[in-house]
VOGU-3710 file (C-alpha; in Angstrom, 3 decimals, decimal comma):
1> msagrlvvcp> 0,097/0,049/-0,048  0,884/3,642/-0,579  2,574/5,268/2,499  0,938/8,557/1,121  -1,345/10,331/3,672  -2,794/13,659/4,922  -1,716/14,960/8,273  -3,933/17,761/9,682  -1,745/20,108/11,725  -3,088/22,782/14,074
11> tpignledvt> -0,980/25,928/14,172  -0,646/28,584/16,953  -3,704/30,925/17,229  -1,202/33,822/18,109  1,958/32,879/20,082  4,239/30,803/17,882  5,535/29,141/20,889  2,356/27,209/21,162  3,325/24,860/18,169  3,679/21,319/19,242
21> lrvlaalrea> 6,612/19,009/18,620  4,629/16,631/16,721  3,272/19,295/14,371  6,844/20,550/13,756  7,925/16,979/13,139  5,029/16,391/10,789  5,981/19,634/8,755  9,483/18,641/8,513  8,430/15,114/7,046  5,834/16,351/4,668
31> divacedtrr> 6,437/16,577/0,899  4,016/19,286/0,554  2,455/21,715/3,135  -1,029/22,828/2,015  -1,798/26,117/3,674  -4,403/28,878/3,827  -1,828/31,703/3,511  1,649/30,739/2,424  3,110/33,859/3,907  1,821/33,255/7,316
41> trtllerygv> 2,862/29,609/7,295  6,242/30,539/5,961  6,718/32,674/9,024  6,036/29,767/11,240  8,371/27,358/9,353  11,238/29,827/9,294  10,815/30,511/13,006  11,652/26,879/13,566  13,997/26,279/10,535  11,610/23,995/8,641
51> tgtlvsyheh> 11,939/24,021/4,860  9,217/22,511/2,538  7,178/22,865/-0,487  4,123/25,088/0,193  1,042/25,350/-1,855  -2,002/27,532/-1,188  -5,198/25,875/-0,088  -8,006/28,104/0,760  -11,821/28,527/0,405  -11,545/29,691/-3,265
61> nereraaelv> -9,503/26,754/-4,557  -10,445/23,886/-2,232  -11,977/21,418/-4,955  -9,232/22,250/-7,436  -6,248/21,796/-5,001  -7,910/18,599/-3,506  -8,074/17,079/-6,924  -4,385/17,816/-7,420  -3,263/16,467/-3,964  -5,057/13,298/-3,734
71> prmrsgaiva> -3,276/11,705/-6,699  0,117/12,968/-5,112  -0,774/11,246/-1,933  -1,815/8,002/-3,840  1,752/8,059/-5,309  3,230/8,250/-1,785  3,384/11,836/-1,014  2,781/13,036/2,541  0,674/16,162/2,799  0,418/18,405/5,963
81> lvsdagmplv> -2,597/20,658/5,898  -2,541/23,860/8,024  -4,762/26,881/8,298  -3,554/30,386/9,340  -4,367/29,620/13,039  -5,796/26,791/15,080  -7,283/23,519/13,736  -7,937/23,212/10,042  -11,783/22,564/9,188  -12,876/24,364/12,293
91> sdpgfilvqa> -14,495/27,455/10,487  -11,367/27,042/8,150  -10,701/25,346/4,849  -9,929/21,510/4,732  -13,326/19,722/4,892  -13,166/18,946/1,124  -9,700/17,710/1,117  -10,429/15,509/4,116  -13,499/14,051/2,468  -11,531/13,413/-0,693
101> ciaaglsvev> -8,886/11,594/1,182  -11,346/9,280/3,013  -13,133/8,599/-0,284  -9,779/7,592/-1,781  -8,898/5,255/1,022  -6,091/7,362/2,056  -4,946/7,645/5,823  -5,832/10,992/7,593  -3,918/11,705/10,654  -5,137/14,495/12,980
111> lpgpssaiaa> -2,693/15,975/15,470  -3,788/17,806/18,596  -2,907/21,402/19,275  -4,072/24,985/19,852  -7,672/25,839/19,453  -9,228/29,472/20,286  -12,678/27,885/20,933  -11,421/25,533/23,574  -9,003/28,160/25,136  -11,924/30,627/25,368
121> lvasglpaqs> -14,368/28,137/26,880  -11,915/27,281/29,745  -10,999/30,987/30,299  -14,749/32,034/30,407  -15,150/30,356/33,716  -18,533/29,072/32,291  -19,835/25,455/32,494  -17,845/23,232/30,181  -19,715/19,955/30,740  -22,080/20,558/27,838
131> wrfigflprk> -21,296/23,174/25,241  -21,749/24,025/21,602  -19,363/25,606/19,085  -21,124/27,265/16,334  -18,268/29,038/14,324  -19,241/32,422/13,280  -22,434/33,785/14,591  -25,247/34,352/12,081  -25,749/37,812/10,655  -29,547/37,752/10,346
141> kselerlllt> -31,091/39,163/13,488  -33,874/36,597/13,706  -31,455/33,720/13,480  -29,120/35,429/15,876  -32,008/35,966/18,516  -33,058/32,361/18,052  -29,686/30,926/18,657  -28,767/33,146/21,678  -32,018/33,018/23,507  -32,686/29,355/23,154
151> sadtlvafes> -29,414/27,861/23,963  -29,562/25,238/26,808  -25,758/24,934/26,736  -22,878/27,205/26,981  -22,333/28,694/23,579  -18,916/29,367/21,915  -18,693/31,410/18,769  -16,552/33,674/16,784  -17,742/37,240/16,265  -16,304/40,114/14,536
161> pkrlpgtlal> -15,034/43,138/16,755  -17,427/45,414/14,731  -20,490/43,304/15,284  -19,826/42,311/18,862  -21,374/45,478/20,555  -24,718/44,930/18,558  -24,582/41,232/19,594  -24,289/41,976/23,177  -26,850/44,740/23,020  -29,271/42,309/21,502
171> laaadptrpv> -28,700/39,591/24,270  -28,681/42,303/27,071  -32,054/43,512/25,953  -33,665/40,168/26,115  -31,693/38,483/29,043  -29,513/41,182/30,732  -28,122/39,079/33,654  -27,002/36,296/31,228  -23,295/35,329/31,979  -20,954/36,245/29,155
181> avcreltklh> -17,328/36,220/28,614  -15,514/38,155/25,687  -11,966/36,547/24,792  -10,127/38,779/22,742  -6,700/38,283/21,076  -6,110/35,053/22,856  -2,363/34,139/23,316  -1,323/37,508/21,878  0,449/40,538/23,508  -3,019/42,356/24,150
191> eevrrgsake> -4,873/39,404/25,364  -8,157/40,254/27,195  -10,660/38,056/28,870  -13,628/39,950/30,311  -16,348/38,276/32,051  -19,778/39,638/33,398  -23,404/39,840/32,695  -24,747/40,534/29,109  -25,677/44,150/30,337  -22,323/44,903/31,820
201> lsdhyaaepp> -20,296/43,790/28,900  -22,849/45,418/26,493  -22,298/48,776/28,248  -18,632/48,306/28,355  -18,003/47,552/24,659  -20,530/50,137/23,547  -18,338/52,603/25,142  -15,085/51,053/24,170  -15,297/49,143/20,794  -13,050/46,150/20,719
211> rgevvlvvga> -10,253/45,315/18,414  -8,698/42,056/17,136  -10,133/38,501/17,032  -12,961/37,767/19,253  -14,350/34,521/20,774  -17,608/35,141/22,490  -18,745/32,588/25,166  -22,422/32,644/26,364  -23,761/30,902/29,438  -26,861/28,655/29,048
221> aapgtgdedr> -30,183/30,270/29,372  -31,734/29,508/32,772  -34,412/26,965/32,688  -37,877/28,589/32,744  -36,687/32,093/31,867  -36,908/33,980/28,538  -39,705/31,805/27,321  -41,585/34,598/25,716  -38,379/35,929/23,959  -37,544/32,388/22,702
231> aiaavralva> -41,183/32,022/21,374  -40,908/35,500/19,535  -37,493/34,431/18,192  -39,066/31,126/16,988  -41,848/33,041/15,213  -39,315/35,253/13,337  -37,387/32,254/12,453  -40,311/30,601/10,744  -41,152/33,840/9,043  -37,658/34,255/7,784
241> agakpriaak> -37,973/30,712/6,483  -41,090/31,525/4,412  -43,991/31,208/6,737  -46,771/33,782/7,060  -46,606/35,727/10,420  -50,062/34,654/11,646  -49,581/31,028/10,812  -46,098/31,100/12,431  -47,597/32,726/15,680  -50,299/30,143/15,708
251> vvaeltdiga> -47,758/27,228/15,454  -45,567/28,550/18,215  -48,559/29,399/20,390  -49,753/25,861/20,108  -46,316/24,729/21,524  -46,209/27,173/24,238  -48,455/28,905/26,762  -48,261/32,268/24,881  -51,149/33,515/22,958  -50,884/33,658/19,224
261> nrlyaahter> -52,080/37,371/19,130  -49,452/38,408/21,544  -46,694/36,566/19,539  -47,971/38,120/16,316  -48,047/41,574/17,772  -44,493/41,251/19,069  -43,362/40,171/15,727  -45,043/43,078/13,913  -43,742/45,649/16,435  -40,178/44,862/15,423
//
């Protein structure tokens, strides 16, 4: 059998000293390093004296590049897959290549390493026994409301610094005491982890807009609280999916103790 394989290599999320010895060994052994941005990856490799053949692999060329790399691995090549930071495939390119390797019967080795989602979850001080990672938060207000207001688990998400104040304001308006942590620039020089209620953090970032990369961690909604907000969010989600407002209100009313007219009025007052 061919010794060719794919090695998925997580890279530092900020501090280059967080790279693991196994990842460095894999990068040295690889015949090809497929990376999201060759310039960023080259900086990491040069830091540790690693040389290799780099090829770009990003969201705009995934299918074409996968079609090139799979035959190379079938012929015995070892390909290391990296993204700009953290674990490939987690809100980063790589899924198509991994699927193609599995379909071709090629070995896929995944190395452990840095993850901003895990780091933020632990740093938040919020319960980690049951949690959800959802990548980047949705842009549609109705989808965002439904997600934030109905989560029964700790929620971990990426958010842009420009949108963070608005997201916190939305959460604070519906559930001001909800526990939240904003983890910014993790492992970097200006790392910040700010914990507090949705209202406290909304007020803070409204006055001092954040900069840099942000991971938002939101505590689970308390059982029995925010039922009406969640019902309204469900109506809006159904309407966004194509349902007529009155029909959506009626459907949600049948599943809750909240009247259909009240739900319809709340939706139209938006």
